[in-house]
C-alpha positions as CSV (number, residue, x, y, z in Angstrom):
1,X,-0.1,0.0,-0.1
2,X,1.2,3.4,-0.9
3,X,2.1,5.8,2.0
4,X,-0.9,7.6,3.4
5,X,-2.1,9.8,6.1
6,X,-5.3,9.8,7.8
7,X,-6.1,12.7,9.8
8,X,-9.0,12.5,12.3
9,X,-10.1,15.5,14.3
10,X,-12.9,16.2,16.7
11,X,-13.8,17.1,20.1
12,X,-13.2,15.1,23.4
13,X,-15.3,11.9,23.7
14,X,-16.1,11.4,20.1
15,X,-14.3,8.1,19.9
16,X,-11.5,9.4,18.2
17,X,-8.6,7.3,19.7
18,X,-10.7,4.0,20.0
19,X,-11.5,4.4,16.4
20,X,-8.2,5.8,15.1
21,X,-6.3,2.7,16.6
22,X,-8.8,0.0,15.3
23,X,-8.3,1.6,11.9
24,X,-4.8,1.6,11.9
25,X,-4.7,-1.9,12.8
26,X,-6.9,-2.9,10.1
27,X,-4.8,-1.2,7.5
28,X,-1.6,-2.2,9.4
29,X,-0.2,1.2,9.9
30,X,0.8,3.2,12.6
31,X,-1.4,5.4,15.1
32,X,-0.6,8.4,16.4
33,X,-2.2,9.7,19.5
34,X,-1.3,13.5,19.5
35,X,-3.5,14.1,22.4
36,X,-1.3,11.7,24.9
37,X,1.5,14.1,23.7
38,X,0.0,17.4,25.2
39,X,-1.1,15.0,28.1
40,X,2.4,14.2,28.8
41,X,3.5,18.1,28.8
42,X,0.6,18.6,31.4
43,X,1.4,15.2,33.4
44,X,5.0,16.5,33.7
45,X,4.1,20.2,34.5
46,X,1.6,19.1,37.5
47,X,4.1,16.8,38.7
48,X,6.8,19.7,39.2
49,X,3.9,21.9,40.5
50,X,3.9,24.3,37.5
51,X,1.1,26.4,37.1
52,X,-0.6,25.5,33.7
53,X,-1.5,29.2,33.2
54,X,2.0,30.5,33.4
55,X,3.0,30.2,29.9
56,X,7.0,31.0,30.5
57,X,7.1,28.2,33.3
58,X,5.2,25.6,30.7
59,X,7.6,26.4,28.2
60,X,10.7,26.1,30.5
61,X,9.3,22.6,31.4
62,X,9.1,21.7,27.9
63,X,12.6,23.0,26.7
64,X,14.0,20.4,29.5
65,X,11.4,17.6,28.9
66,X,12.7,14.2,27.7
67,X,9.5,13.1,25.7
68,X,9.8,10.3,23.7
69,X,6.8,8.3,21.5
70,X,7.9,4.8,20.7
71,X,6.0,1.9,19.1
72,X,5.8,-1.1,21.0
73,X,4.0,-4.2,19.4
74,X,2.7,-1.6,17.2
75,X,1.1,0.6,19.8
76,X,2.0,4.2,20.9
77,X,3.7,4.5,24.0
78,X,4.6,7.6,25.9
79,X,7.7,8.0,27.6
80,X,9.0,10.8,30.1
81,X,12.4,10.7,31.2
82,X,12.7,6.9,30.3
83,X,9.5,5.9,32.3
84,X,6.5,4.6,30.5
85,X,3.7,7.0,31.5
86,X,1.1,5.8,29.0
87,X,-1.5,4.9,31.7
88,X,-0.7,7.5,34.1
89,X,-1.5,10.3,31.6
90,X,-5.2,9.4,31.1
91,X,-6.6,11.1,34.2
92,X,-9.6,13.6,34.0
93,X,-7.2,16.0,35.5
94,X,-4.2,15.5,33.1
95,X,-6.9,15.7,30.4
96,X,-8.1,19.3,31.5
97,X,-4.4,20.3,32.0
98,X,-3.6,18.9,28.1
99,X,-6.4,21.7,27.0
100,X,-4.7,24.1,29.1
101,X,-1.0,23.8,27.9
102,X,-2.6,23.3,24.3
103,X,-3.4,27.1,24.3
104,X,0.5,27.9,24.2
105,X,2.0,28.4,20.8
106,X,5.4,27.1,21.8
107,X,3.9,23.9,22.9
108,X,1.8,23.5,19.8
109,X,4.8,24.2,17.5
110,X,7.2,21.8,19.3
111,X,4.7,18.7,19.5
112,X,3.5,19.6,15.8
113,X,7.1,19.3,14.4
114,X,7.2,15.8,16.0
115,X,4.1,14.9,14.8
116,X,4.9,16.1,11.0
117,X,8.4,14.3,11.4
118,X,6.6,10.9,11.9
119,X,3.9,11.8,8.8
120,X,7.1,12.1,6.7
121,X,8.4,8.7,7.3
122,X,5.4,6.5,8.0
123,X,1.8,5.8,6.7
124,X,-0.4,6.6,9.9
125,X,-3.7,7.5,11.4
126,X,-3.1,10.8,13.3
127,X,-5.9,12.1,15.6
128,X,-6.2,15.4,17.5
129,X,-8.1,18.7,17.2
130,X,-6.0,20.6,14.4
131,X,-4.5,17.7,12.3
132,X,-6.6,18.2,9.3
133,X,-6.2,22.0,9.3
134,X,-2.8,22.7,10.7
135,X,-0.8,19.6,11.3
136,X,-1.3,17.3,8.2
137,X,-3.2,19.8,5.9
138,X,-2.2,17.4,2.8
139,X,-3.7,14.3,4.4
140,X,-5.3,12.0,1.9
141,X,-8.2,11.5,4.0
142,X,-9.6,13.8,6.6
143,X,-12.4,13.0,9.1
144,X,-14.2,15.5,11.5
145,X,-15.7,13.0,14.2
146,X,-18.3,14.3,16.3
147,X,-21.1,13.1,18.9
148,X,-23.6,15.0,21.2
149,X,-21.9,16.4,24.3
150,X,-24.3,14.0,26.5
151,X,-23.2,11.0,24.6
152,X,-19.6,12.0,24.9
153,X,-19.9,12.7,28.7
154,X,-21.3,8.9,29.2
155,X,-18.6,7.4,27.4
156,X,-15.9,9.3,29.3
157,X,-17.6,8.1,32.5
158,X,-17.7,4.5,31.4
159,X,-13.9,5.0,30.7
160,X,-13.3,6.4,34.1
161,X,-15.2,3.9,35.9
162,X,-13.1,1.1,33.8
163,X,-10.0,2.6,35.6
164,X,-11.4,2.4,39.1
165,X,-12.6,6.0,39.4
166,X,-16.2,7.2,40.6
167,X,-17.0,10.0,38.2
168,X,-20.4,12.0,38.4
169,X,-22.0,12.3,35.1
170,X,-23.2,16.0,35.4
171,X,-19.6,17.0,36.6
172,X,-18.0,15.2,33.7
173,X,-20.7,16.8,31.2
174,X,-19.7,20.3,32.5
175,X,-16.2,19.3,31.6
176,X,-16.7,18.1,28.4
177,X,-18.5,21.3,27.5
178,X,-16.1,23.5,29.2
179,X,-13.1,21.6,27.3
180,X,-15.2,22.0,23.8
181,X,-15.6,25.9,24.5
182,X,-11.7,26.2,25.3
183,X,-10.5,23.8,22.5
184,X,-12.9,25.8,19.8
185,X,-12.1,29.4,20.9
186,X,-8.1,29.2,21.8
187,X,-5.9,31.6,19.9
188,X,-3.6,29.3,18.0
189,X,-5.0,26.5,15.8
190,X,-8.6,26.1,17.5
191,X,-10.4,23.0,16.7
192,X,-12.7,23.2,13.7
193,X,-13.7,20.9,10.7
194,X,-11.4,21.3,7.7
195,X,-12.9,22.5,4.6
196,X,-12.5,19.4,3.0
197,X,-12.8,17.0,5.8
198,X,-15.9,14.5,5.9
199,X,-18.3,14.7,8.9
200,X,-19.1,11.8,10.9
201,X,-21.5,11.9,13.7
202,X,-21.0,8.7,16.0
203,X,-23.6,9.7,18.5
204,X,-25.9,6.4,17.3
205,X,-22.8,4.5,16.0
206,X,-21.0,1.8,18.0
207,X,-17.1,1.3,17.3
208,X,-17.6,-1.2,14.6
209,X,-20.0,1.0,12.6
210,X,-17.7,4.0,12.9
211,X,-14.8,2.0,12.2
212,X,-16.4,0.6,8.8
213,X,-17.6,4.2,7.7
214,X,-14.1,5.5,7.9
215,X,-12.7,2.5,6.3
216,X,-15.0,3.0,3.3
217,X,-14.6,6.5,3.2
218,X,-10.6,5.8,3.0
219,X,-11.3,3.2,0.3
220,X,-13.1,5.6,-1.7
221,X,-10.6,8.5,-1.3
222,X,-7.4,6.4,-1.8
223,X,-8.6,3.3,-3.5
224,X,-6.4,0.1,-4.4
225,X,-6.1,-0.7,-0.4
């Protein structure tokens, strides 16, 4: 198969990561979770008790950060200072922190360069909030994945329960709405649908249906797969 890039954008809880991982596996290409990279920056700042609203302090942490993205058995793993923090960065607090540090242009530039370098070397599926609009504007396939806020909050609650947490649905819903507002209104590279992206609403879809829809879109766009 020729080298291709599939860009999947959308708000938190729309199913991007799960769907992107499955598509990558189906097509035997690499999956890149860009949100995990922002989470890693937030995680490091929180661990060092650095205010995420202090841009200079966050950039100082970023400049000293030893962040590595490794593929282990075909899956992306996040390492900070040689330690695998892939699971540690998946908390609700770190997720909100990721949205905070994503407002900082220097953070976006640094991580964006890393993401573009990956695309130069490999066929991949990359998901985030500005992949089709900023990181990979020439991607062969662009998807904007969405779902109603209530459905996305329900999914997030399910994920947190599986991790042993006891989330409150109303609180999670407000966090989802807040993150949407912040992501869509940030100064640099806000969340929006690329003009040539195909809109896919997963509110009433299960994972298998969403994956099938995007695989068909990819086949129609790229062919010969």
